[in-house]
C-alpha positions in Angstrom: -1.7 126.0 -10.7 0.6 124.0 -13.6 0.2 120.7 -13.9 4.3 119.5 -13.9 3.7 115.9 -14.2 5.9 114.7 -16.8 4.1 112.0 -19.1 6.2 108.2 -18.5 7.7 107.1 -21.4 6.0 104.6 -24.0 7.9 101.3 -23.4 8.8 98.4 -25.7 10.4 95.1 -23.6 12.1 92.3 -26.1 12.4 89.0 -23.8 10.0 89.2 -20.9 11.6 85.7 -19.4 13.0 85.6 -16.0 14.2 89.2 -15.3 12.4 90.5 -18.0 8.7 89.6 -16.9 8.8 91.4 -13.4 11.0 94.2 -14.4 7.9 94.5 -17.1 5.3 93.6 -14.3 6.8 96.5 -12.2 6.6 98.9 -15.0 3.2 98.0 -15.6 2.3 98.5 -11.8 3.9 102.0 -11.9 1.5 103.4 -14.9 4.0 103.0 -17.7 2.7 101.8 -21.1 4.7 98.6 -22.1 4.6 96.8 -25.6 6.1 93.5 -24.8 7.5 90.4 -27.1 8.7 87.4 -26.6 9.0 84.1 -28.6 7.9 82.0 -25.7 4.1 82.3 -26.1 3.5 81.4 -22.5 5.9 84.3 -21.5 3.9 86.9 -23.7 0.8 85.6 -22.2 2.2 86.2 -18.7 3.3 89.7 -19.6 -0.6 90.3 -21.1 -1.8 89.2 -18.0 -0.1 91.7 -16.0 -1.3 94.6 -18.5 1.0 94.4 -21.1 0.1 95.3 -25.2 1.5 92.1 -26.8 3.6 92.5 -30.2 4.2 90.2 -33.3 7.9 91.0 -33.4 10.8 93.2 -31.9 10.3 96.2 -34.7 6.6 95.7 -33.6 6.9 96.1 -30.5 9.4 99.3 -31.0 6.9 101.3 -33.0 5.2 104.4 -31.1 7.3 103.7 -28.5 10.0 105.8 -26.5 12.2 103.5 -25.2 12.9 99.7 -26.5 14.1 97.3 -23.2 16.1 94.1 -24.0 16.0 91.7 -21.5 17.6 88.5 -23.2 19.6 85.4 -22.8 22.6 85.6 -25.2 24.9 87.6 -27.4 23.3 86.3 -30.3 19.9 86.9 -29.2 20.2 90.3 -29.2 21.7 90.3 -32.2 18.8 88.6 -33.8 16.1 90.5 -32.2 17.9 94.1 -33.3 19.5 93.5 -36.4 17.7 90.6 -37.7 14.2 90.1 -40.0 11.8 92.2 -38.3 14.4 93.2 -35.7 14.0 96.4 -33.5 16.5 98.3 -36.3 14.2 98.1 -38.9 11.4 100.4 -36.9 14.3 102.4 -35.1 14.1 106.5 -35.8 15.5 109.2 -33.0 15.1 110.0 -30.6 14.3 106.4 -29.6 16.7 105.0 -27.9 18.0 101.0 -26.8 18.6 99.6 -23.1 20.1 96.6 -23.0 19.7 94.8 -19.9 21.2 91.3 -21.0 24.2 90.0 -20.1 26.4 89.4 -23.7 30.1 89.9 -24.7 31.6 93.7 -24.1 33.2 93.9 -27.5 29.9 92.6 -29.2 27.6 95.2 -27.4 29.6 98.5 -28.2 29.9 97.2 -32.4 26.0 96.5 -32.0 25.9 100.2 -30.2 28.2 101.8 -33.1 26.1 99.8 -35.6 22.5 100.9 -34.3 24.0 104.8 -34.4 25.0 104.3 -37.6 22.1 102.5 -38.9 19.4 104.8 -37.3 20.9 107.9 -35.6 19.5 106.2 -32.3 21.5 106.0 -28.6 22.0 102.3 -27.2 23.0 102.2 -23.6 24.4 98.8 -22.2 22.9 97.9 -18.5 23.6 94.8 -17.2 22.0 94.2 -13.7 22.9 92.4 -10.7 20.0 91.2 -7.9 18.1 88.5 -9.6 14.2 88.2 -10.2 13.4 89.4 -6.6 15.5 92.7 -7.2 14.2 92.9 -10.3 10.6 93.1 -9.1 11.1 94.9 -5.6 13.0 97.7 -8.0 16.3 97.2 -6.1 18.3 96.1 -8.8 21.9 96.9 -9.2 22.7 98.2 -12.6 25.9 99.2 -14.0 25.8 101.3 -17.9 27.8 101.8 -20.5 26.8 105.0 -23.2 26.8 108.8 -24.1 26.2 110.7 -21.6 22.9 112.2 -22.9 21.7 108.9 -23.3 22.3 108.1 -19.5 20.6 111.3 -18.5 17.4 109.8 -20.7 17.0 106.6 -19.0 18.0 108.0 -15.2 13.9 108.3 -14.4 13.3 105.1 -15.7 15.9 104.1 -13.6 15.2 105.4 -10.5 11.9 103.3 -10.6 13.6 99.8 -11.1 17.2 100.1 -9.4 18.3 100.6 -6.2 21.7 101.3 -7.4 22.1 102.9 -10.8 25.9 103.9 -11.7 27.2 104.8 -15.2 30.6 103.1 -15.7 31.7 105.1 -18.6 31.3 105.2 -22.4 29.6 102.3 -24.4 30.7 98.6 -23.6 31.7 99.9 -20.1 28.7 98.3 -18.1 29.0 95.0 -19.7 32.8 95.2 -18.7 31.7 96.2 -15.3 29.1 93.4 -14.8 32.3 90.9 -16.1 34.4 92.1 -13.2 31.3 91.7 -10.6 30.9 87.9 -12.2 34.7 87.4 -11.7 34.6 88.3 -8.4 31.7 86.6 -7.6 33.0 83.4 -8.8 36.5 83.7 -6.9 34.2 83.9 -3.8 32.3 80.4 -4.7 35.3 78.7 -5.4 36.6 80.2 -2.3 33.7 78.7 -0.6 34.0 75.6 -2.2 37.4 75.4 -1.0 36.6 75.8 2.4 33.7 73.1 2.6 36.3 70.3 1.4 38.7 71.3 3.9 35.7 72.0 6.9 34.8 67.8 5.9 38.4 67.0 6.1 38.8 68.3 9.3 
């Protein structure tokens, strides 16, 4: 009988902090090979303790991998990790693919994807998440994705392992736009609850 088992992609994980570490741990538990990078030594030690290989830089993490996952706190951090000195872009060659789980500015995300394609020929999927660290570790995240259809198809097996719900929202930047709208809706709910508490206290 022919073995139809498909090898899991090799993962570079840049940013193993509050969200990235539980996601990296989950991938490791499922048999993925993960090469981790973080500017905080304690975070990197936690990832290697879980079974990840340590990388000296984002470029070092990306070499020899199939997918480069980013989970970083700011737009500037994403830009530096990808396009800075020793950034991911300096080591990428097709068919490698960047998947950015960070929540960054929509226009910058679209510009980064275009710049990466022009510079390296590699694709970029913006894939901001909702659910927090427990969902990141449990594989039940909600992921809103933007990118080319072919790139989305490539990441679907990965998303099946980390997300309870994965939705392709449209072209590059669409995932980030959906996350922004989600945050607005949640924020309005918080504001309404705060007003309700004040009214309740007054009553």
